[in-house]
N, CA, C, O and CB atoms as a CASP TS submission, in Angstrom:
PFRMAT TS
TARGET T0000
AUTHOR 0000-0000-0000
METHOD Language model
MODEL 1
PARENT N/A
ATOM      1  N   MET     1       0.825  -1.194   0.000  1.00  0.00           N
ATOM      2  CA  MET     1       0.000   0.000   0.000  1.00  0.00           C
ATOM      3  C   MET     1       0.873   1.263   0.000  1.00  0.00           C
ATOM      4  O   MET     1       0.646   2.179  -0.791  1.00  0.00           O
ATOM      5  CB  MET     1      -0.940  -0.005   1.215  1.00  0.00           C
ATOM      6  N   VAL     2       1.864   1.305   0.886  1.00  0.00           N
ATOM      7  CA  VAL     2       2.734   2.480   0.970  1.00  0.00           C
ATOM      8  C   VAL     2       3.550   2.622  -0.306  1.00  0.00           C
ATOM      9  O   VAL     2       3.737   3.736  -0.796  1.00  0.00           O
ATOM     10  CB  VAL     2       3.668   2.383   2.193  1.00  0.00           C
ATOM     11  N   GLY     3       4.030   1.531  -0.842  1.00  0.00           N
ATOM     12  CA  GLY     3       4.821   1.564  -2.065  1.00  0.00           C
ATOM     13  C   GLY     3       4.019   2.094  -3.239  1.00  0.00           C
ATOM     14  O   GLY     3       4.530   2.875  -4.041  1.00  0.00           O
ATOM     15  N   THR     4       2.765   1.674  -3.344  1.00  0.00           N
ATOM     16  CA  THR     4       1.912   2.142  -4.431  1.00  0.00           C
ATOM     17  C   THR     4       1.645   3.642  -4.295  1.00  0.00           C
ATOM     18  O   THR     4       1.651   4.373  -5.285  1.00  0.00           O
ATOM     19  CB  THR     4       0.585   1.359  -4.449  1.00  0.00           C
ATOM     20  N   THR     5       1.415   4.085  -3.085  1.00  0.00           N
ATOM     21  CA  THR     5       1.182   5.505  -2.843  1.00  0.00           C
ATOM     22  C   THR     5       2.426   6.318  -3.200  1.00  0.00           C
ATOM     23  O   THR     5       2.329   7.372  -3.830  1.00  0.00           O
ATOM     24  CB  THR     5       0.787   5.744  -1.373  1.00  0.00           C
ATOM     25  N   ALA     6       3.581   5.825  -2.797  1.00  0.00           N
ATOM     26  CA  ALA     6       4.825   6.521  -3.113  1.00  0.00           C
ATOM     27  C   ALA     6       5.063   6.538  -4.620  1.00  0.00           C
ATOM     28  O   ALA     6       5.478   7.558  -5.170  1.00  0.00           O
ATOM     29  CB  ALA     6       6.012   5.859  -2.394  1.00  0.00           C
ATOM     30  N   ASP     7       4.801   5.409  -5.295  1.00  0.00           N
ATOM     31  CA  ASP     7       4.986   5.352  -6.745  1.00  0.00           C
ATOM     32  C   ASP     7       4.061   6.340  -7.460  1.00  0.00           C
ATOM     33  O   ASP     7       4.419   6.878  -8.508  1.00  0.00           O
ATOM     34  CB  ASP     7       4.732   3.928  -7.258  1.00  0.00           C
ATOM     35  N   TYR     8       2.909   6.574  -6.914  1.00  0.00           N
ATOM     36  CA  TYR     8       1.955   7.495  -7.511  1.00  0.00           C
ATOM     37  C   TYR     8       2.298   8.950  -7.170  1.00  0.00           C
ATOM     38  O   TYR     8       2.222   9.823  -8.035  1.00  0.00           O
ATOM     39  CB  TYR     8       0.537   7.161  -7.042  1.00  0.00           C
ATOM     40  N   ALA     9       2.675   9.213  -5.912  1.00  0.00           N
ATOM     41  CA  ALA     9       2.832  10.583  -5.433  1.00  0.00           C
ATOM     42  C   ALA     9       4.163  11.219  -5.827  1.00  0.00           C
ATOM     43  O   ALA     9       4.205  12.413  -6.127  1.00  0.00           O
ATOM     44  CB  ALA     9       2.694  10.608  -3.943  1.00  0.00           C
ATOM     45  N   ILE    10       5.236  10.458  -5.833  1.00  0.00           N
ATOM     46  CA  ILE    10       6.558  11.041  -6.073  1.00  0.00           C
ATOM     47  C   ILE    10       6.658  11.724  -7.438  1.00  0.00           C
ATOM     48  O   ILE    10       7.134  12.858  -7.493  1.00  0.00           O
ATOM     49  CB  ILE    10       7.624   9.965  -5.964  1.00  0.00           C
ATOM     50  N   PRO    11       6.239  11.104  -8.537  1.00  0.00           N
ATOM     51  CA  PRO    11       6.327  11.826  -9.819  1.00  0.00           C
ATOM     52  C   PRO    11       5.466  13.095  -9.857  1.00  0.00           C
ATOM     53  O   PRO    11       5.860  14.097 -10.453  1.00  0.00           O
ATOM     54  CB  PRO    11       5.910  10.906 -10.954  1.00  0.00           C
ATOM     55  N   ARG    12       4.306  13.047  -9.226  1.00  0.00           N
ATOM     56  CA  ARG    12       3.440  14.226  -9.199  1.00  0.00           C
ATOM     57  C   ARG    12       4.063  15.344  -8.359  1.00  0.00           C
ATOM     58  O   ARG    12       4.015  16.512  -8.743  1.00  0.00           O
ATOM     59  CB  ARG    12       2.052  13.858  -8.646  1.00  0.00           C
ATOM     60  N   LEU    13       4.640  14.987  -7.223  1.00  0.00           N
ATOM     61  CA  LEU    13       5.299  15.996  -6.400  1.00  0.00           C
ATOM     62  C   LEU    13       6.523  16.566  -7.110  1.00  0.00           C
ATOM     63  O   LEU    13       6.782  17.767  -7.027  1.00  0.00           O
ATOM     64  CB  LEU    13       5.704  15.400  -5.048  1.00  0.00           C
ATOM     65  N   TRP    14       7.262  15.733  -7.794  1.00  0.00           N
ATOM     66  CA  TRP    14       8.441  16.188  -8.530  1.00  0.00           C
ATOM     67  C   TRP    14       8.040  17.206  -9.600  1.00  0.00           C
ATOM     68  O   TRP    14       8.690  18.238  -9.767  1.00  0.00           O
ATOM     69  CB  TRP    14       9.176  14.989  -9.176  1.00  0.00           C
ATOM     70  N   GLN    15       6.964  16.899 -10.317  1.00  0.00           N
ATOM     71  CA  GLN    15       6.478  17.813 -11.352  1.00  0.00           C
ATOM     72  C   GLN    15       6.017  19.130 -10.722  1.00  0.00           C
ATOM     73  O   GLN    15       6.282  20.200 -11.270  1.00  0.00           O
ATOM     74  CB  GLN    15       5.321  17.164 -12.153  1.00  0.00           C
ATOM     75  N   LEU    16       5.345  19.063  -9.599  1.00  0.00           N
ATOM     76  CA  LEU    16       4.896  20.270  -8.909  1.00  0.00           C
ATOM     77  C   LEU    16       6.083  21.117  -8.457  1.00  0.00           C
ATOM     78  O   LEU    16       6.065  22.340  -8.603  1.00  0.00           O
ATOM     79  CB  LEU    16       4.023  19.901  -7.706  1.00  0.00           C
ATOM     80  N   LEU    17       7.106  20.479  -7.915  1.00  0.00           N
ATOM     81  CA  LEU    17       8.298  21.210  -7.479  1.00  0.00           C
ATOM     82  C   LEU    17       9.019  21.852  -8.661  1.00  0.00           C
ATOM     83  O   LEU    17       9.506  22.978  -8.549  1.00  0.00           O
ATOM     84  CB  LEU    17       9.252  20.273  -6.731  1.00  0.00           C
ATOM     85  N   GLU    18       9.092  21.168  -9.765  1.00  0.00           N
ATOM     86  CA  GLU    18       9.731  21.734 -10.956  1.00  0.00           C
ATOM     87  C   GLU    18       8.981  22.974 -11.438  1.00  0.00           C
ATOM     88  O   GLU    18       9.596  23.967 -11.826  1.00  0.00           O
ATOM     89  CB  GLU    18       9.796  20.685 -12.081  1.00  0.00           C
ATOM     90  N   THR    19       7.652  22.911 -11.411  1.00  0.00           N
ATOM     91  CA  THR    19       6.852  24.050 -11.853  1.00  0.00           C
ATOM     92  C   THR    19       7.060  25.245 -10.918  1.00  0.00           C
ATOM     93  O   THR    19       7.212  26.379 -11.372  1.00  0.00           O
ATOM     94  CB  THR    19       5.358  23.668 -11.915  1.00  0.00           C
ATOM     95  N   LYS    20       7.063  24.982  -9.625  1.00  0.00           N
ATOM     96  CA  LYS    20       7.269  26.061  -8.649  1.00  0.00           C
ATOM     97  C   LYS    20       8.668  26.645  -8.794  1.00  0.00           C
ATOM     98  O   LYS    20       8.845  27.860  -8.696  1.00  0.00           O
ATOM     99  CB  LYS    20       7.054  25.545  -7.207  1.00  0.00           C
ATOM    100  N   LYS    21       9.649  25.804  -9.024  1.00  0.00           N
ATOM    101  CA  LYS    21      11.017  26.277  -9.185  1.00  0.00           C
ATOM    102  C   LYS    21      11.123  27.181 -10.407  1.00  0.00           C
ATOM    103  O   LYS    21      11.770  28.227 -10.352  1.00  0.00           O
ATOM    104  CB  LYS    21      11.989  25.094  -9.307  1.00  0.00           C
ATOM    105  N   GLU    22      10.496  26.789 -11.499  1.00  0.00           N
ATOM    106  CA  GLU    22      10.532  27.612 -12.712  1.00  0.00           C
ATOM    107  C   GLU    22       9.810  28.937 -12.495  1.00  0.00           C
ATOM    108  O   GLU    22      10.251  29.971 -12.996  1.00  0.00           O
ATOM    109  CB  GLU    22       9.901  26.857 -13.890  1.00  0.00           C
ATOM    110  N   SER    23       8.711  28.913 -11.756  1.00  0.00           N
ATOM    111  CA  SER    23       7.969  30.165 -11.550  1.00  0.00           C
ATOM    112  C   SER    23       8.720  31.110 -10.618  1.00  0.00           C
ATOM    113  O   SER    23       8.626  32.328 -10.776  1.00  0.00           O
ATOM    114  CB  SER    23       6.576  29.872 -10.980  1.00  0.00           C
ATOM    115  N   LEU    24       9.459  30.577  -9.656  1.00  0.00           N
ATOM    116  CA  LEU    24      10.207  31.428  -8.743  1.00  0.00           C
ATOM    117  C   LEU    24      11.565  31.833  -9.297  1.00  0.00           C
ATOM    118  O   LEU    24      11.963  32.993  -9.184  1.00  0.00           O
ATOM    119  CB  LEU    24      10.388  30.728  -7.428  1.00  0.00           C
ATOM    120  N   LEU    25      12.263  30.902  -9.882  1.00  0.00           N
ATOM    121  CA  LEU    25      13.621  31.170 -10.326  1.00  0.00           C
ATOM    122  C   LEU    25      13.708  31.608 -11.771  1.00  0.00           C
ATOM    123  O   LEU    25      14.753  32.095 -12.204  1.00  0.00           O
ATOM    124  CB  LEU    25      14.458  29.964 -10.129  1.00  0.00           C
ATOM    125  N   GLY    26      12.649  31.449 -12.520  1.00  0.00           N
ATOM    126  CA  GLY    26      12.658  31.866 -13.917  1.00  0.00           C
ATOM    127  C   GLY    26      13.251  30.790 -14.811  1.00  0.00           C
ATOM    128  O   GLY    26      13.462  29.651 -14.394  1.00  0.00           O
ATOM    129  N   ASP    27      13.506  31.173 -16.020  1.00  0.00           N
ATOM    130  CA  ASP    27      14.037  30.269 -17.026  1.00  0.00           C
ATOM    131  C   ASP    27      15.480  29.919 -16.689  1.00  0.00           C
ATOM    132  O   ASP    27      16.263  30.797 -16.326  1.00  0.00           O
ATOM    133  CB  ASP    27      13.942  30.894 -18.430  1.00  0.00           C
ATOM    134  N   SER    28      15.835  28.647 -16.807  1.00  0.00           N
ATOM    135  CA  SER    28      17.193  28.226 -16.472  1.00  0.00           C
ATOM    136  C   SER    28      18.216  28.743 -17.474  1.00  0.00           C
ATOM    137  O   SER    28      19.404  28.792 -17.157  1.00  0.00           O
ATOM    138  CB  SER    28      17.267  26.714 -16.401  1.00  0.00           C
ATOM    139  N   GLN    29      17.790  29.129 -18.673  1.00  0.00           N
ATOM    140  CA  GLN    29      18.716  29.646 -19.668  1.00  0.00           C
ATOM    141  C   GLN    29      19.165  31.063 -19.334  1.00  0.00           C
ATOM    142  O   GLN    29      20.276  31.458 -19.686  1.00  0.00           O
ATOM    143  CB  GLN    29      18.077  29.615 -21.044  1.00  0.00           C
ATOM    144  N   ASN    30      18.324  31.821 -18.667  1.00  0.00           N
ATOM    145  CA  ASN    30      18.657  33.193 -18.272  1.00  0.00           C
ATOM    146  C   ASN    30      18.838  33.268 -16.760  1.00  0.00           C
ATOM    147  O   ASN    30      18.289  34.158 -16.110  1.00  0.00           O
ATOM    148  CB  ASN    30      17.556  34.184 -18.735  1.00  0.00           C
ATOM    149  N   SER    31      19.594  32.351 -16.208  1.00  0.00           N
ATOM    150  CA  SER    31      19.691  32.248 -14.753  1.00  0.00           C
ATOM    151  C   SER    31      20.396  33.434 -14.107  1.00  0.00           C
ATOM    152  O   SER    31      20.087  33.780 -12.966  1.00  0.00           O
ATOM    153  CB  SER    31      20.410  30.986 -14.385  1.00  0.00           C
ATOM    154  N   ASP    32      21.337  34.067 -14.810  1.00  0.00           N
ATOM    155  CA  ASP    32      22.047  35.181 -14.196  1.00  0.00           C
ATOM    156  C   ASP    32      21.280  36.495 -14.291  1.00  0.00           C
ATOM    157  O   ASP    32      21.575  37.429 -13.545  1.00  0.00           O
ATOM    158  CB  ASP    32      23.396  35.338 -14.838  1.00  0.00           C
ATOM    159  N   LYS    33      20.322  36.585 -15.172  1.00  0.00           N
ATOM    160  CA  LYS    33      19.592  37.836 -15.394  1.00  0.00           C
ATOM    161  C   LYS    33      18.568  38.082 -14.283  1.00  0.00           C
ATOM    162  O   LYS    33      18.687  39.064 -13.551  1.00  0.00           O
ATOM    163  CB  LYS    33      18.890  37.809 -16.761  1.00  0.00           C
ATOM    164  N   ASN    34      17.595  37.237 -14.148  1.00  0.00           N
ATOM    165  CA  ASN    34      16.563  37.349 -13.111  1.00  0.00           C
ATOM    166  C   ASN    34      16.517  36.035 -12.345  1.00  0.00           C
ATOM    167  O   ASN    34      15.689  35.173 -12.639  1.00  0.00           O
ATOM    168  CB  ASN    34      15.156  37.689 -13.730  1.00  0.00           C
ATOM    169  N   TRP    35      17.376  35.881 -11.395  1.00  0.00           N
ATOM    170  CA  TRP    35      17.464  34.593 -10.732  1.00  0.00           C
ATOM    171  C   TRP    35      16.343  34.363  -9.726  1.00  0.00           C
ATOM    172  O   TRP    35      16.083  33.220  -9.348  1.00  0.00           O
ATOM    173  CB  TRP    35      18.787  34.471 -10.047  1.00  0.00           C
ATOM    174  N   LEU    36      15.683  35.417  -9.290  1.00  0.00           N
ATOM    175  CA  LEU    36      14.552  35.247  -8.381  1.00  0.00           C
ATOM    176  C   LEU    36      13.454  36.210  -8.782  1.00  0.00           C
ATOM    177  O   LEU    36      13.643  37.426  -8.754  1.00  0.00           O
ATOM    178  CB  LEU    36      14.973  35.474  -6.905  1.00  0.00           C
ATOM    179  N   LYS    37      12.320  35.673  -9.150  1.00  0.00           N
ATOM    180  CA  LYS    37      11.172  36.502  -9.514  1.00  0.00           C
ATOM    181  C   LYS    37      10.196  36.511  -8.346  1.00  0.00           C
ATOM    182  O   LYS    37       9.770  35.456  -7.875  1.00  0.00           O
ATOM    183  CB  LYS    37      10.481  35.980 -10.819  1.00  0.00           C
ATOM    184  N   LEU    38       9.851  37.686  -7.890  1.00  0.00           N
ATOM    185  CA  LEU    38       8.851  37.808  -6.837  1.00  0.00           C
ATOM    186  C   LEU    38       7.488  38.007  -7.482  1.00  0.00           C
ATOM    187  O   LEU    38       7.374  38.710  -8.486  1.00  0.00           O
ATOM    188  CB  LEU    38       9.188  38.982  -5.872  1.00  0.00           C
ATOM    189  N   PRO    39       6.458  37.397  -6.920  1.00  0.00           N
ATOM    190  CA  PRO    39       5.128  37.599  -7.478  1.00  0.00           C
ATOM    191  C   PRO    39       4.690  39.051  -7.325  1.00  0.00           C
ATOM    192  O   PRO    39       5.212  39.779  -6.480  1.00  0.00           O
ATOM    193  CB  PRO    39       4.118  36.669  -6.804  1.00  0.00           C
ATOM    194  N   GLU    40       3.739  39.461  -8.139  1.00  0.00           N
ATOM    195  CA  GLU    40       3.254  40.846  -8.123  1.00  0.00           C
ATOM    196  C   GLU    40       2.676  41.229  -6.763  1.00  0.00           C
ATOM    197  O   GLU    40       2.797  42.380  -6.344  1.00  0.00           O
ATOM    198  CB  GLU    40       2.196  41.045  -9.206  1.00  0.00           C
ATOM    199  N   TRP    41       2.054  40.282  -6.071  1.00  0.00           N
ATOM    200  CA  TRP    41       1.395  40.576  -4.813  1.00  0.00           C
ATOM    201  C   TRP    41       2.350  40.555  -3.628  1.00  0.00           C
ATOM    202  O   TRP    41       1.926  40.810  -2.501  1.00  0.00           O
ATOM    203  CB  TRP    41       0.285  39.599  -4.582  1.00  0.00           C
ATOM    204  N   SER    42       3.605  40.264  -3.847  1.00  0.00           N
ATOM    205  CA  SER    42       4.574  40.135  -2.768  1.00  0.00           C
ATOM    206  C   SER    42       4.787  41.475  -2.060  1.00  0.00           C
ATOM    207  O   SER    42       4.911  42.506  -2.721  1.00  0.00           O
ATOM    208  CB  SER    42       5.906  39.604  -3.310  1.00  0.00           C
ATOM    209  N   PRO    43       4.831  41.473  -0.722  1.00  0.00           N
ATOM    210  CA  PRO    43       5.095  42.714  -0.007  1.00  0.00           C
ATOM    211  C   PRO    43       6.555  43.161  -0.139  1.00  0.00           C
ATOM    212  O   PRO    43       6.875  44.315   0.145  1.00  0.00           O
ATOM    213  CB  PRO    43       4.737  42.548   1.456  1.00  0.00           C
ATOM    214  N   ILE    44       7.428  42.267  -0.561  1.00  0.00           N
ATOM    215  CA  ILE    44       8.828  42.607  -0.767  1.00  0.00           C
ATOM    216  C   ILE    44       8.961  43.257  -2.126  1.00  0.00           C
ATOM    217  O   ILE    44       8.543  42.695  -3.139  1.00  0.00           O
ATOM    218  CB  ILE    44       9.743  41.354  -0.653  1.00  0.00           C
ATOM    219  N   GLN    45       9.541  44.436  -2.147  1.00  0.00           N
ATOM    220  CA  GLN    45       9.699  45.152  -3.402  1.00  0.00           C
ATOM    221  C   GLN    45      11.175  45.458  -3.619  1.00  0.00           C
ATOM    222  O   GLN    45      11.891  45.822  -2.687  1.00  0.00           O
ATOM    223  CB  GLN    45       8.856  46.453  -3.410  1.00  0.00           C
ATOM    224  N   ILE    46      11.610  45.308  -4.844  1.00  0.00           N
ATOM    225  CA  ILE    46      12.965  45.668  -5.200  1.00  0.00           C
ATOM    226  C   ILE    46      12.915  47.109  -5.693  1.00  0.00           C
ATOM    227  O   ILE    46      12.294  47.403  -6.715  1.00  0.00           O
ATOM    228  CB  ILE    46      13.567  44.693  -6.284  1.00  0.00           C
ATOM    229  N   LEU    47      13.567  47.994  -4.966  1.00  0.00           N
ATOM    230  CA  LEU    47      13.478  49.417  -5.261  1.00  0.00           C
ATOM    231  C   LEU    47      14.576  49.834  -6.231  1.00  0.00           C
ATOM    232  O   LEU    47      15.696  49.327  -6.181  1.00  0.00           O
ATOM    233  CB  LEU    47      13.567  50.239  -3.972  1.00  0.00           C
ATOM    234  N   ASP    48      14.238  50.758  -7.105  1.00  0.00           N
ATOM    235  CA  ASP    48      15.264  51.322  -7.968  1.00  0.00           C
ATOM    236  C   ASP    48      16.016  52.395  -7.178  1.00  0.00           C
ATOM    237  O   ASP    48      15.664  52.679  -6.033  1.00  0.00           O
ATOM    238  CB  ASP    48      14.640  51.914  -9.280  1.00  0.00           C
ATOM    239  N   GLU    49      17.025  52.977  -7.766  1.00  0.00           N
ATOM    240  CA  GLU    49      17.876  53.938  -7.066  1.00  0.00           C
ATOM    241  C   GLU    49      17.089  55.150  -6.565  1.00  0.00           C
ATOM    242  O   GLU    49      17.327  55.630  -5.457  1.00  0.00           O
ATOM    243  CB  GLU    49      18.998  54.399  -7.982  1.00  0.00           C
ATOM    244  N   GLU    50      16.157  55.640  -7.373  1.00  0.00           N
ATOM    245  CA  GLU    50      15.374  56.814  -6.998  1.00  0.00           C
ATOM    246  C   GLU    50      14.468  56.517  -5.805  1.00  0.00           C
ATOM    247  O   GLU    50      14.386  57.315  -4.871  1.00  0.00           O
ATOM    248  CB  GLU    50      14.538  57.294  -8.186  1.00  0.00           C
ATOM    249  N   ALA    51      13.796  55.384  -5.836  1.00  0.00           N
ATOM    250  CA  ALA    51      12.915  55.008  -4.735  1.00  0.00           C
ATOM    251  C   ALA    51      13.721  54.720  -3.474  1.00  0.00           C
ATOM    252  O   ALA    51      13.279  55.033  -2.368  1.00  0.00           O
ATOM    253  CB  ALA    51      12.070  53.785  -5.115  1.00  0.00           C
ATOM    254  N   LEU    52      14.894  54.129  -3.635  1.00  0.00           N
ATOM    255  CA  LEU    52      15.748  53.848  -2.494  1.00  0.00           C
ATOM    256  C   LEU    52      16.238  55.141  -1.831  1.00  0.00           C
ATOM    257  O   LEU    52      16.294  55.225  -0.604  1.00  0.00           O
ATOM    258  CB  LEU    52      16.935  52.994  -2.928  1.00  0.00           C
ATOM    259  N   ALA    53      16.590  56.141  -2.635  1.00  0.00           N
ATOM    260  CA  ALA    53      17.017  57.428  -2.096  1.00  0.00           C
ATOM    261  C   ALA    53      15.871  58.111  -1.352  1.00  0.00           C
ATOM    262  O   ALA    53      16.091  58.709  -0.298  1.00  0.00           O
ATOM    263  CB  ALA    53      17.536  58.334  -3.222  1.00  0.00           C
ATOM    264  N   ALA    54      14.655  58.031  -1.886  1.00  0.00           N
ATOM    265  CA  ALA    54      13.492  58.617  -1.225  1.00  0.00           C
ATOM    266  C   ALA    54      13.221  57.914   0.105  1.00  0.00           C
ATOM    267  O   ALA    54      12.877  58.561   1.094  1.00  0.00           O
ATOM    268  CB  ALA    54      12.254  58.533  -2.138  1.00  0.00           C
ATOM    269  N   LYS    55      13.374  56.602   0.125  1.00  0.00           N
ATOM    270  CA  LYS    55      13.158  55.842   1.354  1.00  0.00           C
ATOM    271  C   LYS    55      14.186  56.239   2.415  1.00  0.00           C
ATOM    272  O   LYS    55      13.836  56.425   3.581  1.00  0.00           O
ATOM    273  CB  LYS    55      13.234  54.326   1.072  1.00  0.00           C
ATOM    274  N   ARG    56      15.440  56.367   2.017  1.00  0.00           N
ATOM    275  CA  ARG    56      16.490  56.765   2.966  1.00  0.00           C
ATOM    276  C   ARG    56      16.218  58.163   3.528  1.00  0.00           C
ATOM    277  O   ARG    56      16.438  58.414   4.713  1.00  0.00           O
ATOM    278  CB  ARG    56      17.876  56.729   2.282  1.00  0.00           C
ATOM    279  N   GLU    57      15.741  59.066   2.677  1.00  0.00           N
ATOM    280  CA  GLU    57      15.439  60.420   3.144  1.00  0.00           C
ATOM    281  C   GLU    57      14.290  60.404   4.149  1.00  0.00           C
ATOM    282  O   GLU    57      14.346  61.101   5.162  1.00  0.00           O
ATOM    283  CB  GLU    57      15.091  61.334   1.955  1.00  0.00           C
ATOM    284  N   ARG    58      13.250  59.616   3.879  1.00  0.00           N
ATOM    285  CA  ARG    58      12.137  59.503   4.834  1.00  0.00           C
ATOM    286  C   ARG    58      12.629  58.950   6.166  1.00  0.00           C
ATOM    287  O   ARG    58      12.226  59.424   7.229  1.00  0.00           O
ATOM    288  CB  ARG    58      11.020  58.600   4.265  1.00  0.00           C
ATOM    289  N   GLU    59      13.506  57.938   6.105  1.00  0.00           N
ATOM    290  CA  GLU    59      14.020  57.353   7.340  1.00  0.00           C
ATOM    291  C   GLU    59      14.860  58.363   8.119  1.00  0.00           C
ATOM    292  O   GLU    59      14.782  58.414   9.346  1.00  0.00           O
ATOM    293  CB  GLU    59      14.851  56.103   7.030  1.00  0.00           C
ATOM    294  N   GLN    60      15.660  59.165   7.419  1.00  0.00           N
ATOM    295  CA  GLN    60      16.465  60.174   8.094  1.00  0.00           C
ATOM    296  C   GLN    60      15.581  61.256   8.717  1.00  0.00           C
ATOM    297  O   GLN    60      15.876  61.754   9.803  1.00  0.00           O
ATOM    298  CB  GLN    60      17.460  60.802   7.114  1.00  0.00           C
ATOM    299  N   GLN    61      14.494  61.619   8.026  1.00  0.00           N
ATOM    300  CA  GLN    61      13.564  62.593   8.588  1.00  0.00           C
ATOM    301  C   GLN    61      12.930  62.049   9.859  1.00  0.00           C
ATOM    302  O   GLN    61      12.846  62.756  10.864  1.00  0.00           O
ATOM    303  CB  GLN    61      12.478  62.958   7.565  1.00  0.00           C
ATOM    304  N   LEU    62      12.487  60.807   9.822  1.00  0.00           N
ATOM    305  CA  LEU    62      11.897  60.191  11.008  1.00  0.00           C
ATOM    306  C   LEU    62      12.906  60.129  12.145  1.00  0.00           C
ATOM    307  O   LEU    62      12.577  60.420  13.295  1.00  0.00           O
ATOM    308  CB  LEU    62      11.381  58.785  10.683  1.00  0.00           C
ATOM    309  N   TYR    63      14.128  59.751  11.821  1.00  0.00           N
ATOM    310  CA  TYR    63      15.169  59.682  12.829  1.00  0.00           C
ATOM    311  C   TYR    63      15.421  61.060  13.432  1.00  0.00           C
ATOM    312  O   TYR    63      15.596  61.193  14.643  1.00  0.00           O
ATOM    313  CB  TYR    63      16.459  59.115  12.228  1.00  0.00           C
ATOM    314  N   GLY    64      15.439  62.086  12.578  1.00  0.00           N
ATOM    315  CA  GLY    64      15.642  63.455  13.041  1.00  0.00           C
ATOM    316  C   GLY    64      14.523  63.940  13.943  1.00  0.00           C
ATOM    317  O   GLY    64      14.753  64.771  14.822  1.00  0.00           O
ATOM    318  N   GLN    65      13.315  63.435  13.739  1.00  0.00           N
ATOM    319  CA  GLN    65      12.180  63.835  14.571  1.00  0.00           C
ATOM    320  C   GLN    65      12.171  63.079  15.895  1.00  0.00           C
ATOM    321  O   GLN    65      11.808  63.642  16.928  1.00  0.00           O
ATOM    322  CB  GLN    65      10.865  63.599  13.825  1.00  0.00           C
ATOM    323  N   THR    66      12.562  61.820  15.872  1.00  0.00           N
ATOM    324  CA  THR    66      12.437  61.005  17.081  1.00  0.00           C
ATOM    325  C   THR    66      13.599  61.187  18.053  1.00  0.00           C
ATOM    326  O   THR    66      13.390  61.159  19.266  1.00  0.00           O
ATOM    327  CB  THR    66      12.328  59.555  16.704  1.00  0.00           C
ATOM    328  N   VAL    67      14.804  61.369  17.552  1.00  0.00           N
ATOM    329  CA  VAL    67      15.969  61.474  18.441  1.00  0.00           C
ATOM    330  C   VAL    67      15.877  62.693  19.357  1.00  0.00           C
ATOM    331  O   VAL    67      16.087  62.544  20.561  1.00  0.00           O
ATOM    332  CB  VAL    67      17.257  61.545  17.618  1.00  0.00           C
ATOM    333  N   PRO    68      15.572  63.904  18.845  1.00  0.00           N
ATOM    334  CA  PRO    68      15.447  65.048  19.776  1.00  0.00           C
ATOM    335  C   PRO    68      14.335  64.854  20.805  1.00  0.00           C
ATOM    336  O   PRO    68      14.474  65.265  21.957  1.00  0.00           O
ATOM    337  CB  PRO    68      15.188  66.331  18.995  1.00  0.00           C
ATOM    338  N   ALA    69      13.246  64.236  20.394  1.00  0.00           N
ATOM    339  CA  ALA    69      12.140  64.006  21.336  1.00  0.00           C
ATOM    340  C   ALA    69      12.566  63.047  22.435  1.00  0.00           C
ATOM    341  O   ALA    69      12.187  63.233  23.591  1.00  0.00           O
ATOM    342  CB  ALA    69      10.902  63.451  20.602  1.00  0.00           C
ATOM    343  N   ILE    70      13.331  62.044  22.106  1.00  0.00           N
ATOM    344  CA  ILE    70      13.798  61.088  23.099  1.00  0.00           C
ATOM    345  C   ILE    70      14.801  61.754  24.040  1.00  0.00           C
ATOM    346  O   ILE    70      14.787  61.517  25.248  1.00  0.00           O
ATOM    347  CB  ILE    70      14.431  59.860  22.414  1.00  0.00           C
ATOM    348  N   GLN    71      15.668  62.588  23.473  1.00  0.00           N
ATOM    349  CA  GLN    71      16.660  63.278  24.299  1.00  0.00           C
ATOM    350  C   GLN    71      15.998  64.259  25.255  1.00  0.00           C
ATOM    351  O   GLN    71      16.468  64.418  26.381  1.00  0.00           O
ATOM    352  CB  GLN    71      17.670  64.011  23.418  1.00  0.00           C
ATOM    353  N   GLU    72      14.929  64.918  24.846  1.00  0.00           N
ATOM    354  CA  GLU    72      14.226  65.833  25.743  1.00  0.00           C
ATOM    355  C   GLU    72      13.532  65.095  26.881  1.00  0.00           C
ATOM    356  O   GLU    72      13.477  65.588  28.008  1.00  0.00           O
ATOM    357  CB  GLU    72      13.209  66.647  24.966  1.00  0.00           C
ATOM    358  N   LYS    73      13.008  63.923  26.584  1.00  0.00           N
ATOM    359  CA  LYS    73      12.359  63.135  27.635  1.00  0.00           C
ATOM    360  C   LYS    73      13.360  62.671  28.677  1.00  0.00           C
ATOM    361  O   LYS    73      13.011  62.507  29.846  1.00  0.00           O
ATOM    362  CB  LYS    73      11.644  61.932  27.034  1.00  0.00           C
ATOM    363  N   GLN    74      14.593  62.459  28.266  1.00  0.00           N
ATOM    364  CA  GLN    74      15.610  61.986  29.192  1.00  0.00           C
ATOM    365  C   GLN    74      16.114  63.096  30.107  1.00  0.00           C
ATOM    366  O   GLN    74      16.671  62.803  31.165  1.00  0.00           O
ATOM    367  CB  GLN    74      16.766  61.388  28.428  1.00  0.00           C
ATOM    368  N   LYS    75      15.935  64.365  29.732  1.00  0.00           N
ATOM    369  CA  LYS    75      16.428  65.487  30.558  1.00  0.00           C
ATOM    370  C   LYS    75      15.577  65.746  31.740  1.00  0.00           C
ATOM    371  O   LYS    75      15.865  66.653  32.521  1.00  0.00           O
ATOM    372  CB  LYS    75      16.520  66.734  29.756  1.00  0.00           C
TER
END
């Protein structure tokens, strides 16, 4: 019984894993170009240089607002 189940399930699981690997890693012929593709709905975003600079500026502004407030509370 277990052997029959394994004989049936292993090829199907292998095919499923291959499909998932191709969808995540992309085409094996262009492996160095886009080695990891994130789905459109993914919360992880790869930022370009302009967006990254804007993010750093927002973080510095927040840091500039919070540090003086924390220092005043400590006095």
